[in-house]
C-alpha positions as semicolon CSV with decimal commas, in nm:
position;residue;x (nm);y (nm);z (nm)
1;X;6,503;5,963;10,217
2;X;6,284;6,048;9,920
3;X;6,459;6,236;9,641
4;X;6,244;6,510;9,489
5;X;6,249;6,524;9,110
6;X;6,188;6,879;8,982
7;X;5,889;6,928;8,759
8;X;6,009;6,937;8,393
9;X;5,746;7,201;8,325
10;X;5,953;7,425;8,552
11;X;6,310;7,318;8,473
12;X;6,259;7,303;8,095
13;X;6,046;7,617;8,069
14;X;6,144;7,917;7,862
15;X;6,176;8,116;8,184
16;X;6,425;7,862;8,322
17;X;6,630;7,882;8,003
18;X;6,622;8,260;8,016
19;X;6,738;8,249;8,379
20;X;7,027;8,023;8,280
21;X;7,134;8,259;8,002
22;X;7,121;8,550;8,246
23;X;7,330;8,354;8,498
24;X;7,594;8,287;8,232
25;X;7,603;8,654;8,132
26;X;7,645;8,775;8,490
27;X;7,921;8,524;8,568
28;X;8,094;8,596;8,238
29;X;8,064;8,970;8,300
30;X;8,242;8,940;8,635
31;X;8,520;8,729;8,484
32;X;8,557;8,985;8,204
33;X;8,581;9,263;8,464
34;X;8,866;9,102;8,658
35;X;9,046;9,029;8,330
36;X;9,012;9,392;8,222
37;X;9,155;9,505;8,555
38;X;9,442;9,257;8,526
39;X;9,525;9,361;8,170
40;X;9,528;9,729;8,266
41;X;9,729;9,658;8,578
42;X;9,987;9,458;8,387
43;X;9,998;9,672;8,074
44;X;10,029;10,004;8,256
45;X;10,235;9,873;8,550
46;X;9,985;10,018;8,797
47;X;10,082;9,793;9,085
48;X;9,722;9,756;9,199
49;X;9,811;9,454;9,412
50;X;9,907;9,699;9,686
51;X;9,535;9,760;9,739
52;X;9,479;9,407;9,863
53;X;9,386;9,318;10,219
54;X;9,665;9,397;10,464
55;X;9,570;9,247;10,800
56;X;9,520;9,487;11,091
57;X;9,640;9,790;10,896
58;X;9,404;10,080;10,833
59;X;9,547;10,112;10,484
60;X;9,446;9,752;10,419
61;X;9,075;9,805;10,485
62;X;8,992;9,905;10,123
63;X;9,125;9,564;10,024
64;X;8,812;9,405;10,172
65;X;8,626;9,554;9,877
66;X;8,903;9,555;9,617
67;X;9,101;9,236;9,677
68;X;8,862;8,999;9,490
69;X;8,909;9,212;9,178
70;X;9,290;9,200;9,190
71;X;9,533;8,919;9,110
72;X;9,902;8,858;9,153
73;X;9,958;8,769;8,787
74;X;9,812;8,593;8,487
75;X;9,864;8,245;8,630
76;X;9,662;8,352;8,933
77;X;9,370;8,492;8,734
78;X;9,368;8,200;8,491
79;X;9,335;7,958;8,783
80;X;9,029;8,147;8,911
81;X;8,851;8,230;8,586
82;X;8,694;7,899;8,482
83;X;8,581;7,802;8,835
84;X;8,425;8,146;8,874
85;X;8,237;8,105;8,548
86;X;8,117;7,751;8,620
87;X;8,037;7,791;8,990
88;X;7,897;8,141;8,948
89;X;7,661;8,025;8,675
90;X;7,553;7,726;8,884
91;X;7,486;7,941;9,189
92;X;7,290;8,207;9,002
93;X;7,087;7,954;8,805
94;X;7,005;7,698;9,076
95;X;6,983;7,931;9,377
96;X;6,887;8,280;9,252
97;X;6,718;8,392;9,575
98;X;7,001;8,258;9,789
99;X;7,258;8,420;9,560
100;X;7,136;8,766;9,663
101;X;7,254;8,684;10,017
102;X;7,543;8,449;9,945
103;X;7,738;8,653;9,691
104;X;7,781;8,966;9,909
105;X;7,871;8,745;10,207
106;X;8,142;8,550;10,028
107;X;8,269;8,864;9,853
108;X;8,315;9,072;10,169
109;X;8,321;8,817;10,451
110;X;8,656;8,651;10,374
111;X;8,826;8,990;10,344
112;X;8,695;9,094;10,685
113;X;8,814;8,767;10,840
114;X;9,154;8,801;10,674
115;X;9,194;9,161;10,793
116;X;9,115;9,054;11,148
117;X;9,299;8,723;11,180
118;X;9,534;8,645;10,890
119;X;9,911;8,658;10,886
120;X;10,085;8,975;10,778
121;X;10,089;8,985;10,399
122;X;9,897;9,136;10,108
123;X;9,602;8,915;10,018
124;X;9,447;8,946;9,670
125;X;9,242;8,734;9,433
126;X;8,891;8,606;9,366
127;X;8,963;8,262;9,507
128;X;8,750;8,345;9,811
129;X;8,451;8,362;9,578
130;X;8,550;8,028;9,427
131;X;8,571;7,859;9,766
132;X;8,250;8,016;9,891
133;X;8,056;7,912;9,582
134;X;8,203;7,563;9,587
135;X;8,121;7,499;9,952
136;X;7,768;7,636;9,918
137;X;7,682;7,425;9,613
138;X;7,847;7,115;9,759
139;X;7,679;7,135;10,100
140;X;7,342;7,235;9,953
141;X;7,342;6,910;9,757
142;X;7,416;6,711;10,071
143;X;7,129;6,850;10,278
144;X;6,859;6,907;10,017
145;X;6,640;6,636;9,866
146;X;6,632;6,812;9,531
147;X;6,772;6,601;9,246
148;X;6,924;6,905;9,076
149;X;7,102;7,015;9,393
150;X;7,242;6,666;9,445
151;X;7,362;6,646;9,084
152;X;7,530;6,987;9,109
153;X;7,699;6,885;9,434
154;X;7,837;6,567;9,281
155;X;7,956;6,754;8,973
156;X;8,144;7,027;9,159
157;X;8,298;6,775;9,399
158;X;8,422;6,569;9,104
159;X;8,559;6,865;8,907
160;X;8,684;7,086;9,189
161;X;8,721;6,848;9,482
162;X;9,094;6,916;9,505
163;X;9,014;7,269;9,622
164;X;8,991;7,126;9,972
165;X;9,370;7,134;9,998
166;X;9,364;7,511;9,953
167;X;9,223;7,565;10,304
168;X;9,542;7,427;10,456
169;X;9,865;7,628;10,504
170;X;10,071;7,399;10,285
171;X;10,155;7,613;9,981
172;X;10,367;7,926;10,024
173;X;10,219;8,243;9,880
174;X;9,860;8,115;9,886
175;X;9,604;8,292;10,104
176;X;9,466;7,982;10,271
177;X;9,301;8,208;10,529
178;X;9,082;8,356;10,253
179;X;8,995;8,009;10,128
180;X;8,908;7,878;10,473
181;X;8,695;8,177;10,570
182;X;8,505;8,168;10,240
183;X;8,447;7,793;10,263
184;X;8,309;7,824;10,617
185;X;8,080;8,109;10,514
186;X;7,952;7,899;10,225
187;X;7,880;7,602;10,452
188;X;7,693;7,813;10,709
189;X;7,482;7,982;10,443
190;X;7,402;7,655;10,268
191;X;7,255;7,528;10,593
192;X;7,080;7,853;10,684
193;X;6,923;7,901;10,339
194;X;6,834;7,539;10,271
195;X;6,462;7,618;10,239
196;X;6,514;7,879;9,966
197;X;6,509;7,804;9,594
198;X;6,332;7,470;9,623
199;X;6,193;7,399;9,274
200;X;5,840;7,260;9,231
201;X;5,859;6,883;9,216
202;X;5,670;6,621;9,022
203;X;5,359;6,501;9,197
204;X;5,243;6,152;9,113
205;X;4,885;6,035;9,089
206;X;4,919;5,816;9,395
207;X;5,022;6,118;9,602
208;X;4,709;6,306;9,501
209;X;4,496;6,000;9,580
210;X;4,663;5,970;9,920
211;X;4,592;6,337;9,996
212;X;4,229;6,287;9,898
213;X;4,192;5,986;10,127
214;X;4,356;6,170;10,417
215;X;4,118;6,460;10,367
216;X;3,809;6,239;10,396
């Protein structure tokens, strides 16, 4: 299999750098938002965790939208913050067109699955986003021939590979159902959107000569 090397004129362009800065700002903005909510929740004793997903209860439906913004405590939000920043930036920078489809799916999809199928509990936290982003970036690097995608896949698997244990029901109090649903959504979308966000690659002289000969 031939590995495609992105054209440096594209990856090192001012537009690419601007896109990276924008990706960082968006990811950082979301992390800042969940921290603001957590600080207000903790400081004012609002008890917002009650608005998480409660499976098969009508009162738990708003949690599909709200649960990713809520956390069970500071240890919970700290565990999610850096992965959200790193993976969110990677997703938005490397796969901007895919991100428009992927982010809503991994934000809402796990909550819907949890409401339908999960055990009775209150499910909160942005870890569904973490698992969805991780699985998308990892699988995209496995099935694409883009050098950047492969490098990103190897990096996230090295740094966050232990996340795989979170899809198993082995740790009490952890919403493994959210993790599993988000990971599956990420895998499916990585396969379905594999032809999006393919950067222009370097073309060598011999390739141009070959095309000329084939056109004769």
